[in-house]
Each structure stands twice: as C-alpha cells, then as structure tokens.
Backbone bond lengths (Angstrom), bond angles and torsions (degrees), N, CA, C in turn:
res aa  C-N    CA-C-N  psi(-1)  N-CA   C-N-CA  omega(-1)  CA-C   N-CA-C  phi
1 M - - - 1.509 - - 1.527 107.50 -
2 P 1.392 117.81 134.14 1.401 124.08 -179.72 1.450 110.43 -65.72
3 Q 1.333 118.85 151.84 1.493 121.55 175.75 1.523 103.90 -71.13
4 T 1.388 116.47 136.89 1.417 123.45 -178.82 1.507 114.55 -120.27
5 G 1.314 118.45 1.92 1.443 119.32 -178.53 1.580 109.45 64.52
6 N 1.330 114.38 -116.43 1.442 125.73 -177.01 1.530 110.69 -97.54
7 L 1.279 118.28 -1.06 1.429 120.76 -177.83 1.539 112.01 -79.51
8 P 1.299 121.84 147.77 1.441 123.00 173.11 1.550 106.80 -62.42
9 A 1.408 114.93 147.57 1.437 118.15 179.94 1.592 112.00 -71.96
10 H 1.356 118.71 -27.03 1.410 123.97 -179.13 1.605 112.07 -80.07
11 E 1.244 118.83 166.93 1.480 119.12 178.73 1.493 106.77 -85.64
12 P 1.332 114.14 151.17 1.502 115.74 176.75 1.507 112.70 -68.98
13 D 1.343 113.76 155.12 1.527 119.83 -179.05 1.506 110.97 -64.10
14 L 1.358 118.32 -45.22 1.421 125.27 -178.62 1.491 111.15 -124.96
15 T 1.326 121.88 119.85 1.414 129.99 -177.34 1.541 116.08 -148.55
16 L 1.213 120.05 137.20 1.461 122.87 168.81 1.544 110.84 -76.85
17 G 1.284 115.80 -7.32 1.481 123.54 -173.25 1.560 112.30 -58.64
18 H 1.375 117.37 -38.32 1.475 118.91 -179.98 1.610 110.73 -63.56
19 H 1.378 113.90 -45.02 1.407 122.03 175.37 1.500 111.61 -59.63
20 I 1.306 114.97 -47.92 1.462 120.70 -177.39 1.531 111.68 -64.84
21 L 1.318 122.40 -42.83 1.418 128.58 179.79 1.534 110.08 -61.30
22 G 1.260 114.00 -47.19 1.569 117.67 174.28 1.422 116.12 -59.28
23 W 1.343 114.27 -44.96 1.498 122.19 175.86 1.532 112.40 -60.12
24 A 1.351 113.67 -48.29 1.581 115.19 -176.74 1.534 107.09 -67.70
25 E 1.219 121.38 -39.58 1.511 120.96 -176.73 1.507 110.69 -67.86
26 R 1.320 118.09 -21.27 1.436 123.07 175.99 1.605 114.15 -83.92
27 Y 1.415 114.31 -39.90 1.438 115.85 -172.32 1.465 115.67 -103.29
28 I 1.273 121.54 -21.36 1.429 125.85 -178.50 1.600 109.08 -95.03
29 V 1.302 115.45 146.83 1.460 122.42 178.54 1.544 110.15 -117.78
30 Q 1.408 108.66 152.49 1.515 115.81 171.33 1.477 110.31 -62.76
31 P 1.343 118.96 122.82 1.450 120.60 -171.33 1.528 114.40 -77.35
32 D 1.344 118.60 -24.49 1.468 119.29 -169.41 1.553 107.22 -153.60
33 G 1.358 113.68 177.69 1.452 120.04 -179.12 1.419 116.17 81.08
34 E 1.262 114.18 -169.90 1.582 120.97 -174.96 1.540 109.33 -69.85
35 N 1.344 116.31 -22.80 1.447 116.40 174.61 1.524 118.65 -105.42
36 A 1.337 112.50 29.61 1.509 122.65 179.03 1.515 107.43 -58.48
37 G 1.382 113.66 128.46 1.506 118.02 175.97 1.455 111.84 96.19
38 A 1.343 118.49 -16.45 1.448 124.09 178.70 1.509 109.53 -76.64
39 P 1.280 120.42 159.37 1.480 122.18 179.99 1.588 107.57 -60.75
40 W 1.319 110.54 139.62 1.470 120.18 178.45 1.525 113.46 -64.39
41 R 1.331 115.95 139.73 1.482 116.30 176.94 1.509 107.04 -137.36
42 F 1.331 113.87 136.11 1.467 122.37 179.83 1.546 107.63 -88.27
43 T 1.373 115.15 154.77 1.498 119.53 175.59 1.546 100.93 -78.73
44 S 1.358 112.20 173.47 1.438 122.18 -178.60 1.429 110.77 -65.74
45 E 1.392 122.44 -39.07 1.493 127.91 179.13 1.498 105.43 -72.04
46 Q 1.292 125.22 -39.44 1.455 121.29 177.52 1.477 112.03 -68.23
47 R 1.334 119.81 -35.16 1.504 120.45 174.48 1.492 108.50 -63.50
48 H 1.249 122.08 -44.41 1.401 121.71 -177.30 1.520 113.39 -68.27
49 L 1.248 117.56 -32.31 1.501 119.28 172.28 1.496 110.42 -67.06
50 I 1.299 115.47 -40.96 1.625 114.21 -175.24 1.538 101.88 -68.88
51 L 1.310 125.35 -41.14 1.428 125.44 -177.08 1.622 106.42 -52.62
52 W 1.285 118.68 -40.39 1.480 121.03 -173.36 1.418 106.09 -89.55
53 L 1.333 125.06 -28.74 1.533 122.40 178.36 1.500 107.03 -63.72
54 Y 1.283 117.48 -34.31 1.517 120.77 -175.78 1.573 110.81 -106.76
55 A 1.327 118.02 23.90 1.405 120.07 176.74 1.586 112.11 -68.81
56 L 1.261 114.52 146.67 1.538 118.92 179.72 1.354 112.79 -117.86
57 K 1.313 122.76 147.58 1.423 131.07 168.69 1.513 107.62 -73.56
58 P 1.288 122.23 164.47 1.474 120.02 172.54 1.566 118.13 -55.52
59 D 1.450 112.74 -30.84 1.430 117.61 -178.59 1.628 111.72 -85.57
60 G 1.292 111.34 6.41 1.484 114.17 177.41 1.470 116.95 97.92
61 G 1.389 115.83 -19.06 1.450 124.69 -177.91 1.561 108.23 -63.26
62 W 1.279 118.20 164.07 1.492 122.89 176.03 1.555 108.29 -79.40
63 V 1.365 115.83 141.56 1.487 122.66 174.31 1.568 102.60 -69.51
64 Y 1.388 119.27 -46.38 1.409 124.00 178.49 1.316 115.06 -117.50
65 T 1.375 124.16 131.38 1.470 120.48 174.82 1.492 114.38 -106.23
66 E 1.294 118.34 4.56 1.536 121.06 170.66 1.548 104.11 -159.65
67 A 1.357 110.73 157.52 1.493 115.86 -179.12 1.540 105.87 -149.98
68 T 1.314 113.12 157.77 1.395 121.62 175.21 1.505 110.15 -127.52
69 L 1.368 121.31 134.71 1.465 124.49 -174.60 1.581 103.74 -118.78
70 R 1.265 116.20 113.10 1.456 119.74 173.13 1.541 107.13 -118.54
71 R 1.196 118.44 118.35 1.501 125.15 176.82 1.479 110.88 -148.66
72 A 1.367 119.18 156.21 1.409 125.06 -174.43 1.608 106.50 -67.64
73 K 1.401 110.99 164.35 1.435 116.76 174.12 1.550 111.13 -58.12
74 G 1.318 114.98 138.82 1.452 117.17 179.25 1.545 114.34 100.25
75 F 1.340 116.20 -7.78 1.495 121.18 -179.14 1.557 108.93 -72.25
76 G 1.322 118.02 -28.13 1.492 117.05 -177.11 1.565 106.69 103.73
77 K 1.287 119.13 32.78 1.506 115.90 -178.65 1.572 110.62 -70.41
78 T 1.289 117.25 -41.06 1.536 117.81 179.35 1.494 110.76 -64.76
79 P 1.275 121.82 -45.50 1.538 117.85 -178.88 1.563 107.41 -71.75
80 L 1.304 121.96 -30.53 1.514 117.03 -179.06 1.610 103.61 -73.82
81 L 1.321 121.82 -39.42 1.418 117.31 179.83 1.450 113.36 -72.90
82 A 1.252 120.45 -24.60 1.532 124.66 171.95 1.575 108.96 -67.99
83 A 1.249 115.81 -43.71 1.480 120.80 177.37 1.471 106.81 -61.75
84 L 1.340 120.53 -51.67 1.494 120.37 -178.57 1.539 111.72 -58.76
85 A 1.324 118.28 -36.82 1.518 119.64 177.20 1.451 109.38 -63.59
86 I 1.308 117.23 -38.29 1.554 118.97 176.96 1.531 110.22 -68.77
87 I 1.162 115.21 -49.24 1.565 121.68 175.86 1.452 110.64 -51.97
88 E 1.305 122.22 -45.10 1.459 126.06 179.17 1.590 109.85 -73.16
89 F 1.276 120.35 -24.85 1.399 124.59 179.99 1.561 111.00 -78.26
90 I 1.318 118.66 -50.40 1.527 123.52 -170.27 1.506 109.69 -131.97
91 G 1.227 123.52 -5.15 1.511 121.11 -172.72 1.467 111.28 -91.97
92 P 1.311 117.31 173.01 1.442 129.06 -179.42 1.503 114.43 -75.75
93 C 1.381 118.12 59.49 1.468 120.88 -168.96 1.526 117.22 -100.19
94 R 1.320 117.55 3.43 1.513 117.54 175.25 1.606 106.37 -125.78
95 W 1.344 114.00 138.12 1.444 119.91 -171.25 1.607 108.92 -72.82
96 T 1.285 111.54 140.24 1.459 121.96 179.06 1.491 114.31 -84.16
97 G 1.391 113.07 -19.39 1.433 118.82 -176.61 1.577 110.71 101.40
98 Q 1.412 112.72 -6.35 1.382 120.48 -177.80 1.519 113.39 -101.03
99 I 1.282 120.38 142.83 1.423 123.36 173.59 1.570 111.95 -123.77
100 K 1.287 113.89 134.09 1.518 114.60 174.45 1.540 108.55 -110.96
101 T 1.211 117.27 161.24 1.508 124.89 178.41 1.513 108.42 -103.95
102 A 1.300 112.97 128.31 1.543 117.52 179.86 1.565 103.25 -84.15
103 K 1.429 113.86 164.52 1.459 122.49 -179.08 1.607 110.33 -51.28
104 N 1.415 113.60 -34.91 1.411 113.58 -176.76 1.602 112.96 -83.42
105 G 1.291 119.86 4.84 1.377 123.81 -176.50 1.529 117.99 92.11
106 T 1.345 119.18 -4.33 1.387 123.84 179.44 1.459 108.96 -68.46
107 L 1.429 113.23 141.10 1.396 114.44 177.65 1.612 109.43 -90.86
108 I 1.282 118.14 130.16 1.471 121.24 -174.14 1.539 107.66 -119.14
109 P 1.268 122.31 109.50 1.467 125.01 174.96 1.493 106.48 -63.81
110 V 1.371 118.84 139.21 1.467 119.89 176.90 1.550 112.02 -96.81
111 G 1.342 110.10 135.44 1.491 115.84 -173.68 1.629 108.52 -101.96
112 K 1.382 110.47 166.18 1.437 117.62 174.36 1.531 104.95 -142.89
113 P 1.361 116.16 155.54 1.511 119.78 174.42 1.515 115.31 -59.10
114 V 1.275 113.71 157.24 1.482 121.17 172.42 1.456 104.76 -69.68
115 H 1.451 122.01 135.79 1.389 124.35 -172.93 1.549 112.15 -67.71
116 L 1.336 119.35 -46.10 1.503 126.56 174.90 1.401 109.30 -123.37
117 P 1.328 119.48 86.47 1.564 120.12 -174.87 1.494 109.51 -82.80
118 L 1.241 110.92 135.86 1.402 123.14 175.78 1.613 109.08 -133.63
119 V 1.298 113.73 89.87 1.504 121.28 -175.90 1.547 110.01 -94.26
120 Q 1.272 115.07 123.32 1.545 119.82 -179.33 1.483 111.14 -114.85
121 L 1.236 116.72 137.31 1.538 126.72 175.19 1.562 100.41 -112.37
122 A 1.305 114.38 102.00 1.496 121.32 -177.27 1.602 109.75 -98.50
123 A 1.330 108.53 139.34 1.425 117.19 170.26 1.534 112.48 -154.41
124 T 1.217 117.83 173.30 1.563 118.96 -179.51 1.418 108.32 -63.96
125 S 1.339 121.59 -43.96 1.444 120.57 173.06 1.574 111.02 -125.58
126 L 1.286 117.91 161.46 1.482 119.54 -178.42 1.507 112.00 -65.77
127 D 1.361 116.58 -28.63 1.523 119.09 -179.63 1.549 108.15 -61.19
128 Q 1.297 117.85 -30.91 1.510 114.61 -176.51 1.470 110.98 -73.02
129 T 1.313 120.82 -13.33 1.498 121.53 179.47 1.491 111.07 -85.98
130 A 1.273 118.62 -13.97 1.551 125.86 -167.66 1.504 111.52 -54.33
131 Q 1.450 119.14 -44.56 1.399 121.98 -172.64 1.528 105.50 -67.01
132 T 1.266 123.26 -43.84 1.444 125.64 -178.45 1.520 110.37 -65.08
133 M 1.406 116.88 -42.75 1.466 117.62 -178.97 1.527 106.94 -67.95
134 D 1.320 120.49 -39.30 1.404 121.43 176.48 1.569 113.76 -54.85
135 M 1.369 115.85 -44.26 1.411 124.85 170.61 1.478 116.14 -53.70
136 I 1.338 111.84 -54.01 1.447 115.60 179.01 1.479 115.38 -57.32
137 R 1.378 115.18 -42.47 1.417 119.27 177.74 1.451 114.65 -66.60
138 G 1.260 116.73 -37.19 1.523 120.28 170.15 1.575 115.29 -65.14
139 M 1.266 115.70 -33.44 1.563 117.07 177.54 1.529 110.18 -75.77
140 L 1.278 118.82 -22.36 1.482 122.82 -176.19 1.564 114.42 -97.84
141 S 1.371 116.68 -34.71 1.422 122.23 -175.66 1.545 111.66 -59.97
142 E 1.275 118.93 121.35 1.430 124.40 178.94 1.534 110.86 65.99
143 S 1.292 115.80 26.00 1.543 120.75 178.13 1.460 112.24 -91.98
144 P 1.323 120.66 167.09 1.456 118.19 163.94 1.459 115.28 -60.67
145 A 1.277 120.89 -34.84 1.580 124.10 175.87 1.483 108.80 -58.99
146 E 1.250 120.74 -43.71 1.568 123.84 -178.02 1.464 104.85 -55.25
147 R 1.317 117.60 -52.62 1.492 118.75 -174.88 1.524 114.91 -72.85
148 E 1.312 115.13 -46.63 1.458 115.39 -175.34 1.536 113.19 -73.04
149 Y 1.244 119.26 -31.62 1.523 124.15 -179.92 1.530 111.67 -94.40
150 D 1.298 122.20 0.50 1.415 123.42 176.93 1.541 115.14 55.01
151 L 1.280 115.99 56.92 1.426 126.26 -168.74 1.575 112.13 -89.84
152 D 1.228 116.55 139.85 1.448 128.72 169.69 1.506 108.69 -103.66
153 I 1.404 116.93 105.21 1.386 121.08 -173.09 1.485 110.10 -109.00
154 S 1.329 116.06 101.94 1.523 122.57 179.64 1.478 110.83 -109.72
155 K 1.330 113.69 175.40 1.530 114.60 -175.39 1.518 112.35 -76.25
156 T 1.368 118.33 -16.61 1.429 115.66 -179.93 1.474 113.04 -113.89
157 M 1.340 119.62 -1.11 1.390 123.19 -176.65 1.469 118.65 -164.83
158 I 1.247 124.33 147.53 1.504 128.79 170.22 1.529 103.56 -110.50
159 Q 1.343 110.47 130.14 1.501 115.77 176.38 1.455 108.04 -151.08
160 F 1.344 113.82 178.73 1.506 120.48 178.10 1.498 106.13 -87.45
161 K 1.348 121.28 146.89 1.398 127.49 166.30 1.488 108.71 -63.85
162 G 1.311 116.91 157.23 1.430 121.59 176.51 1.582 110.17 74.16
163 N 1.237 117.52 -151.42 1.526 121.28 -173.05 1.461 112.91 -97.77
164 R 1.328 121.19 0.70 1.528 120.90 -177.88 1.464 108.86 -61.94
165 P 1.334 116.32 126.92 1.449 121.20 175.76 1.533 114.47 -71.41
166 G 1.426 119.22 151.47 1.366 126.55 177.59 1.421 113.29 128.07
167 K 1.302 117.21 148.18 1.459 119.40 -173.51 1.583 113.24 -168.98
168 I 1.357 119.46 156.51 1.291 127.18 159.87 1.487 112.62 -108.92
169 T 1.276 117.71 125.12 1.477 120.91 -168.70 1.559 108.49 -145.13
170 P 1.289 116.40 144.72 1.493 126.27 172.15 1.608 106.76 -81.49
171 V 1.328 112.17 136.10 1.468 122.42 177.96 1.551 109.82 -132.55
172 T 1.384 113.16 156.29 1.485 112.38 165.70 1.489 108.13 -84.97
173 S 1.294 109.26 160.91 1.534 113.33 -175.89 1.502 110.45 -89.64
174 S 1.363 118.14 11.87 1.510 124.50 170.58 1.540 109.38 -60.10
175 T 1.275 120.42 125.59 1.450 126.91 179.57 1.571 107.60 -65.88
176 R 1.393 117.34 -34.22 1.455 119.25 -179.61 1.619 111.46 -67.98
177 G 1.269 111.45 -36.75 1.445 115.51 -177.55 1.520 115.18 -72.73
178 N 1.244 119.16 -20.68 1.500 126.88 -173.98 1.482 117.05 -108.91
179 E 1.315 114.62 9.89 1.437 119.50 -173.11 1.544 107.45 -62.86
180 G 1.309 115.17 134.78 1.416 125.87 178.07 1.526 114.04 88.19
181 A 1.304 121.72 -14.00 1.392 121.47 175.95 1.509 114.14 -65.14
182 R 1.322 117.73 141.71 1.403 122.40 178.84 1.531 109.77 -121.74
183 P 1.299 115.49 75.93 1.480 117.34 -177.53 1.401 113.12 -68.27
184 T 1.467 117.01 141.69 1.407 118.35 171.61 1.576 112.86 -91.63
185 F 1.296 115.08 -12.33 1.520 123.94 172.12 1.403 106.26 -154.92
186 A 1.396 114.89 133.19 1.423 121.36 172.46 1.586 113.15 -133.44
187 R 1.318 111.18 131.80 1.452 114.35 -176.92 1.619 105.91 -115.51
188 P 1.387 115.69 102.30 1.512 115.90 177.21 1.447 109.57 -76.60
189 R 1.209 116.78 158.45 1.517 123.33 174.14 1.478 110.88 -94.99
C-alpha cells in the first residue's frame, strides 16, 4: 500500500479523480527519459493523492480545499505538480453535477474544465518556477492536449491561441506584485 500521509487508505466514495486520471493519461505525455512522448502515467501513490484531492462531499463541495505534499527527492513532486497545473488549466477538474455509473457499478462524477483558468506557479523568484514550467512545456509539447486545445506553449507562459482567455504563468509570491489576480489554482513553492 502506498504511503498516504493523513489521507485515508481507501478511495473516496465520490471523486472527480477517476475522470481526471483518465483524461490526463490520454492528453499529457511523458516529457523526458526513455519513454519521452509516450502517454503520461501516474504512480499508484500519485493516483491515490489525486483521487482524494478531487474528492467530493455528497452536496458537491470539496472534501479538501487545500493540500500539502511533502516527500523525499525522487518522489516525482515536480512532474505531479506540473500535471496538476495542466489538469487545472484544461482538464475536467470541476464537477458538472452529473454522475455516471461505471460498468463495475462505481459512481463517477463527471468533470468539466474551468471556464476562465488562471493557474499560477508562485515562488520567491521567477527562477524558482523554471523547473516546473519546463516540465509543463515538456508534458504539453507535441501532445494530444496541444493539438486538441490549441495551445500556445512559450517559455514564460502557456495559453490558448487566439483570443480565448486563460493561462499558466509563473509569478513571484510578493503580494504587491499579484494584486488583483484571481487564480483558479495556485502552486506555491
């Protein structure tokens, strides 16, 4: 059984996690290594974490509204957080209010993308966000997501081509510099 920290060892009863995991493994690619370009795959512990990060109460509210991940070097924190940033940018990460039933009888809430996604990677300096931004670019470059969602992948930002609003961007954690921003997902360092 993977280490779960404070999370229950079992799966939540209602979670967008199953929908999200299937989506991510279809649209995101392995950014580097011998499997570069192959479909992205989460470890069993990462899968368990995502199931609980997106767990729902019966009324549709989140079971958890914030989380902290502490693991040793080599766990895959940067790729996991890069994948979460992508999921929050274009993935089915908000509940539609609909539930479908899987073949095995499991109830699976159906997700939809955030309407106006503003995903921020915050750190004391922009240099500290470079590794995560590199991972995001690697997971999206030449991926099914890049083509289907018509993405503009630059060194400093991921956004939609054309005039559609929404982006993944690095920011400093200075409160003065981010005044007025309304992020839909923020990843502090």
